[in-house]
N, C-alpha and C positions, 0 to 999 in steps of 0.2 A: 252673165251671172251664173250660168250653168258650170263654166270652167272654175269659177270661184268656189263653188260648193262641191265640186267633184273630189272624191277621195275622202270626204269627211265621214267619220263614224256616225252612227245614229245619235249618240250623246252630243258629239261636237255639232252636228247639224241642228239639234234642238237649241243649243246655246247660241249659235250664230243667227238663227232665223227668228228667235224670240223678238217680238216687236216692242210692245209697250208694257210698262209695269216693272216692278223690281225683280231682279234675278241674281241668285248666288250660284257661281260655278265653282265647285270643289275640284280643283285641277291637280291631280297627282303629279309627282315629279316626272318630267319627260313625256307628258301626255299631250304635247302640242298646244300648250296654253297660249303662247304668243300667236300661233296661227289662228286660234279661235277668236282671240280679241281683235286681231287685224281683219279677219274675215267678217266679223260682226260689224266693224266700222265700215268696211267696204260694202257690206250688204245694206246697211242703212243708207249709204250714199247712193247706191244703185236703185234704191226704192224712194228716191226723191228728197232725202234729207240733205241739206247743205252741209259740206264739210265743216264750215264754221259753227254749225249748231251742235257739234259733237265734241265734248271735252273728255279727253282720256288722260289720266294721270298715273304715273308709275314712279319707281324709286331711283332708277339710274338713267343717265344720258344714253348709255348703250342700248337699253331696252326701248327707250322712247325713239331713238334714231332708227332702230330696226323696224319698229311699228310704222313710222312715217314712210320709210322706204317701201315697205311691203304694200301699204295702202295705195301709195302713188303708183306702184307697178300694177296693181289690180284695177285701179279706177282711172288713172290718169289725173287724179285730183290731188292737190297738196293738203295734207292733214296738219295744218299749222297749229291746231289746238291739242296736239299730242305732245306731252312733255312730262317732266318730273313735277312732283308737288311744288318744289321750290322754284323751278323755272316758270311754271304757270303763275304762281303767286307773285313772283318778281315782275312778270309782265303785266299782271293786273295792277300792281301797286304803282307802276310807272304812270298809270292813269289816275289812280285813286288815292294815293297816300296823302295828298294835300287836304283831302276831306277831313282827316283826323285832327288837323290844326295843331300839330305838335312842333311845327317849325321845319319839318323835313320836306324836301322838295323831290320832284320826279327824277332828278339826277343823283339820287342817293348812291352811296357806295356800299357794297356788301363786304363786310369784314370777315376774314377767315379766322381760324383759332388763334394764331399768333397775334394778329391785329386786335382781336378782342382782348387778349391778355395785356397788350400794350395800352389799350384804352382804359382798362381797369386800373392799371398801375398809375397812369397819368391822372385819372379821376380821383383816386385815393390821395395822391400827393397834393392835388389842387385843393381838396376839401379837408386836408389834414386828418385823414382817417387811416386806421390800420385794421387789418383783418384780425379776428380773435385768434389766440394761440391754437395751433393745431389745424387751422384752415388755410390751405395753400391757395394761391391765385388760381391754379388749375382746378382745385376743389370748389372754389367759389364759382368759377365759370360753369362747372358741371351742375351745381345747385341752381344757378340762374336758368340754365338750359332745361333742367328737369321741371322747374316751376313753370316755365313758358309752355313746355310740352303738355303739362297737366292743366294749364290755365289757372294756376293758383298763385297767390301772393307768396313772395319769397319768405316773408315773416311766418306765414302759416306753415309752409313746408319745413322751415328751419325748426320751428317749435315741434312739429309732428315727428321730426327725426332726432329730437333731443340735442340739437346743436347748442354749444355754449354761446351765450350772449346773442340770441336771435335778433334783438333790436338793433344791435350794431351791424349784424349781417344785412339786415334790411336797409340800413342807411348806406352801407357800401354798395348794395345793389342799386339803390336809387341814384347814387353818385355815378355809377357806371352808365345807367340809362340816360342820365342827363348829358353825360359826355358824348354818348352816341348821337343824341339829338343835335348837340352842338356841332358835331362833325358831319352832320347830314348823312349818317351811316346807320346801317342795320346789321344785326347778326343773322345767322341762318334761321334761327327759330323765329325771329321777328317777321320774316317773310310770310310765314303762315299765320302767326299771331295777329299781325297788323291787318292782314287780309280778312281774317275772321272778325276782327273788330269792325272793319268797314261794313261787312255784310250784316253784322248784328246791330250796329248803331244806326245804319241808314237803310231803312226798309225800301225806299225808292231805288237805291242802288242794288239791293238784293233782287228786286223785281227785274231790273235791267239784265242781270246775269241769268235769272230764271227764263226770261224771254229769249235771251241769246243762246243759251245751251239747253236744247230740248232733251239731250241724252248725256248722261255722265257715266263714264266707265272708270273704275278704279282697279288697277292691277296690283298683285301682291297684297291683298287686303289684310292678310294676317299680320303684316308688318306695320300697320298703322298705329299711331299713338292716339291719345285722347284728343289732342288738338286737331290732328288730321281727320279724326272721326267727326268732330264738331264742324270742321270746315266742309266736309262732304255733306253733312246734313243741311248746312246753310246754302250750299250750291245747288242742291237738288230741288227742282221746282215742284209745283202741286201735283203733277202727274206721276211722281215717284219713278221716273224713268232712270233708275240707277242699276247699273250692272257691275257687280264686284266679282273679281276672280281671285282665288287664293287657295292655299293648302294649310290647314291647321297643323298638319304634321311637319311643316317647314317653318313654324313660328319660332325664331331663335334670337330675337332682338329685344327681349324684355329689359336688358341692361341699358338700352338707350331709349326706353320708354314705350316700346311696342306693347300694345294691349291685346293679348290673345282673345279676350272676351269679345272684342269687336266683331270678329268673324263668327264666333260661336253663338252670338246673340242676334245675328242679322235677321233671322226669321222672327224674332220677337219684335225687332224694330219695324219690320215689314211682314206682317202675318200672311199677306197674300203673295209672298215672294215665291217664284218658281226656283227649285233647287235642282241643278244638274251636276252629276258626278262624272268626271273623266278618269277612267282607270287604265285604259290601254296605254302602255309605255312604248315610246318610239326610240328610246336611247339605249337602254341596258339589256343585257342578256337575262333570261329567266332565272338563271342561277343567282345573279346579283339581286334580282328583285325578290326572290324567295328569302334571301338573307335580310333584305330591307323590311319586307312584310312581317317576318317573324319577330324582328326587333321591335318595330313600332306598335305591334299588337299588345305589348306590355304596358303601353300608355292607356290610361282609363278615360281621360277627358279628350275625346276626339270624334270626328265624323268617321264612321266605319267605311273602309274601302280597302281593296286589295289590288295592287298593281299586277298587270300581266302583259305579256308581249308574245309576238310570233317568232322572236329571235331566240332560238334554242342553242346557238353555238357559244363560242367563247371559252375562256379558261375557268378552272376551278377558283373559288375564293380561298385565299390562303390566310391562315392565322399563324404568324411567325413569332416564336419566342426567342429573344436574344439575351446575351449576358449583360451587355452594357449599352448605353446610348450611342457610344462610338461604333460598336458592332452593328447596331441598328442602322446607323448612317452608312456603314460599309456595305451591309447587305443590300440596302436600297440602291446604292451606286452600282454594285455588281449586277443587280437585276436590270437596272436601266441600261447599262452598257450591253448586256446580253440582248435585250429587246432591240437596241439600236443596231447591233450587228446583224440581227435578223431582218433589218430593213425598215424598222419603225422610226419615225421622226422623233426627236427629243421633245418637240412641242406637243406631242401626243401624250406626254407623261406629266403627272403632277404629284407633289407630296404635300399632304395636309397635316396640320397639327393643331392642338387646342390652344396653345399659348405661343406668343412670339419668341419667348426665351428658348423654346425648343429648336429654333432655326440655327443657332450657333454651331452645334455639332454637325448638322446637315451641311451648312455652308462650307465648313472646314473640309468635310469629306468631298464635296463637289469640287472644290478648288484643287485638292490633292489629286483627285481622279481626272482633273481637267475636263469636267462636264459643264458646259455653259448652262447658266440658270438665270431666271429673273425672280426677284423677291418682291412679291406684292405686299405692300404695307411698309416698304422702306421709304426713303426720302422721295417724294413725288417731284415731277418736273417743275410745277409751279410753286414749289416750296423752296427751290434753290435760291441762294442769295442773289445772284446776278439777275435771275428772272424776276424776283420780287422787287429788285431795284428798278427794273424797266417798268414793271407794273405800277410802281409808285409814281413814276414820271407821267404815265398815262392818266392815272387816277386824279392827280391834282388839276389836270386840264379839264377833265370831265366834271369833277366835283371840287370846286375851289375851297370848300369847307373841310375837306379831308385832312385833319391835323396829323393823323398817324402817318399818312403818306408824305405829307410836307416835311415832317421831322426826319423821315428816312431820306428824302431827297437832300435836305440840308446837311445830313451826315455825310453824304457823298460829295456834294459840290460846294457847300457853304463853309469854307475854312473859317473857323472861329465863330460860326453860327451855331450855338448850342441851345439847350432847352431854355436857359434864362433869356437869351436874345429873342427866341421865337415867342416866348411868353409876352415880351414887350411888344413885339410885332402884332400879336393877337390882340392885346389891349388897345393898341393904337388903331388897329383895323376896326375893332368894335366901336371905338369912339367916333369913327367916320362912317359907320353903318355899312361896312364891307367885310369881306373875308380876308384872311391873312394873305392868300394867294393874290387876290385882287389888289390889295395894298402894295404888295411887293412888285406887281406888274405895272403899277401906276407910274406915269411919266414924272409925276411930282412926288415920288416915294420919299425922298430925303426930307422934303418939307412936311409931308403928312406924318411921317414917322415921329418927328419931334425931337427925339433923342439924337445923340451923336451916332451916326451910321458909320461903322468901321469899314475899311476898304473891303474886307471879306463879305460883309453884309451887302455893300453896294454891288459887288460883282455877282453875288447870289441873286439880288433883285434884277440885275440886267439879264441874267440867264432865264429867270422866270418870265420876264417881259418878252424875251425872244421866243420862248416856248409857247406863250399864250398867243403869239401872232400866227402860229401854224394852223391852217385850216384842218379841222378834225375829220374831214372826209375828202376823198375816199380813204378808207382806213389804212390800206397798205402804204399809200404815199405819206400819210400822217406819221405812221410808225417809223418809216425810213428817215423822215425829216427830224423827228424827235431824237432818234438815235444819233443822227449826224450833228445836230446843233448842241446836244447835251455833252457829246464826247464821252458817252458811257463806255464805249469799247476801250478808249484810251486809259481809263481807270484800271483796267485789268491787264494791260500789256506789260506791267512791271511785276505781276504776281507769278508765283511758281507754277500754279495750275491755270495760267492764263488761257492756254489753248482750249481747254475744256470749257471754261467760262465763256469765252468768245463764241465757241461752237454752240453753246446753249443759247446765247443771245441771238445768234443767227437762226437757230431752230425756232426761237420765239417769233422772230420776224416772219419766218416761213409759215408759222401758225396763223399770224395776222393776215398774211397774203391768202392763205387757204380760206380763211373766214371771209375775206373780201370777195374772193371768187365765187364762193357759195352763197353769199348774201350781198348782192350788188347794191342794195339800198341800206345795208347795215351801217351802223356808226360805231364809234369807239365805245360808247356806253353799252351797246349790245354785246360787243366783243368781251368787255370786262365782266359783264354779267355772266356770259357763258363760261369764262375762265373760273369765276368764283364758285360755280356750281359743279365743277368737275369732281366726280366721286372716285374713290380708290379703285373700284372695279373697272372704271372706264380707262384706267391706265394699263390694263392687261393687254399685252401684245400677243396677238394670235398668229402672227405671220412669221416672226423670227424663230429660228430653230433652237430653242433652249427649254430646259425643264422649268416648270413653274413651282415655286415654293410659296405656300400661303397658309393662313389660318383656316380652320373649318368655316368660321363665320364669313371670311372673304370668298370662299368657294361658291357660295350660293349664287345661282344664276348661270354658272359655268358648267362645262362638261369636258371630259377628257377620255380618250380610249383606255388609258391605264392610270389607276389611282393608287397611291400608297398613303395609308393613314398611320402616322407614327404616334407612339405614346398612348396606346389604348390601355390605360392603367388607372386604377383607383387614385384619386387626387388630381388627375389630369382630365380624365374623361370617364365618369363625371368629375368635374372640377371640385377641389376641396371645399370651395365656398358653397357648393350646392348640397353637400352631404347633410342629411338630417331634415331636409325640406322636400317632401314628396313632389310638390309642384315644380320645384327647381330641378330636381332629378329628372322629371319628365322632359323638361326643356333640354337638359343635357343629352337625353336619349334622342330628342329631335335633332340636335346638332350632329350627333353621330349618323343619324338617318340621312341628313342632308349630304354629308360627306360620302356615304355609301352610294347614294343615288346620282352622284356626279359621274360615276364610272360607266363606261360603255362596254368594254370588253374584258378588262382585267382589274381585279381588286385585291390588294394585299393589306392586311391589318397587322400591325406590329406592336409588341410590348416587350419591355426590357425588365430584367430582374433587378438591375441597379441603374440609377440615373443621376447625373450631376445636375442639380437644380437648386436655385436660390443659394448658391455658393457652398453647397455641400453635396456629398454623395449619399443617396438614400436607397434603401431596399424598397422594391416596388411590388405591388400585387396586380395581377391582371384585372382589367375592368369587369365589373359585374355584368356589363352589357355583352361581353364575349360569351358568357354562360347562357345567354338568352338566344344565341344563334343556333340554327339547326345543325346538329352534329353530323348528320348524314351528307351535308353539302359542303361544310367547311373542312378544308384540308390543313392539318396542323404540321408545321415545320419547326425545326430548332437550329439555332446558329450560335456558336460560342457558349453553349450550355453544357456543362460537364455531364458526361455519362449519357448524352443524347446524340443521335445521329442528325446530320444536317437535313 
């Protein structure tokens, strides 16, 4: 235990060794928050608490994985109850979802965004409904997600936001939910919502969780929404052994429902809570921290703190004025190449921006200058067509009610098997008390189907029957057999980009094999659950040597030796949508603060006099935030600006 606590500051030690009762840790950027949380878990374990009695929830798989690995290294014990909110709730629902009695079973499928939209489309078609004018399917999905995050009825939310025809919107939402239940599927928000319903509706089940988890730890508490807040309150037992860690100055996700007031009102919820503030920074130079501190002090609604470090070296902070957005990209590329020539790795550098549209000029410049880069927020691996095709094959074997995946598989292998035919199959299956997949796999399919089964439908049924005969464990062997029997690779051998698609399929099989090696007792359902919960930040490659391009929002939780923030201009940062609302402007300042505090050694802030955005060239003004930075610390440069030196 002594080794575990060695090197901790007085504040960190206080946070780690606190035993019972509520505690709020205000953890500044780069203050060793992850170490504090993992040391606390390890401390509890070393003091006789079983690892299975400690529930720790965070927001990304990367953070959860890092915590589990550190705890295991410190204690030799596996911290299986450390995960994301969604992965923990998915695991709980595999046991408890049937209590709700809505027809869904433990082998439910988790639908991603595209599958949710496909479900909405099919639901509306089946119920002969249309969305009101001006409301897109994507907008409808956002409204449903917002309602679930706030635990409000869609009708109530639609009325509150002055939507046209809220009654029709509510009918469309109900149709979507019914289709999800029919498919034995849930969306991301359902994982939390349904678990909260279980805990709220079944007191005896809630008591089981209270007895099971003596300690609950929540990381990044400033990012929780109303639903996550209520879920936390339901999971915490009578002893109030709740430990939350967060930084109000890094609360930047209100657009997806995060409620800043959760962390600000923690001491009202728990009046006897101990509050510990971590202000020593282990990441950045003092110059960078002075800029960050000066900026964030302009926010009124915050916990008072000032970051400091013992690292007094590093570069000046630069504020660069350029003539155009192309010159901005050119300046960044020249600077990166210069740092690279000095011996710095490209992976040590990152470029942040407020909106995705800003990446175009940057990407063009990187290609022109032959600088390798990765774009976070682009098409993710599991969103690629060939990978989603393979996933659909696996999903119908795990969840035979998954109609979205069945339709995708039919589109691949069922020649002449379209929506109309699948609807007939579904109706016939329902008449015989089985799922569509079960009917197709039945040895007497043609007889049970009743209608005239075309040769294409018969061949498709034979394929489903063959696939259903494959043992689903071990997972690596199952995936190889499914790939072989389905002939998925052969589908792509005739396409122009077949080599890349086949390589992606092989990479997918490699991921299955890695999962199987790391989880000897794992099954396909667990693998599919892990895939469904992969977040964008988890796709960040830290090993390959290329520059990272990403939005400021995506940068949270990461760090780089050298950071460039492009487009520090009015209308971008703060964003035009925030102007006129003091609270939203404060959040924009927090977004800028997050970007600044990602930098370890070098920080460059850039703004352009003109920029091509939204299909036109506009004159730009420097962000008001630049005027808030300490003039004696920030070095101002000019590039491509008439009458000014570089």
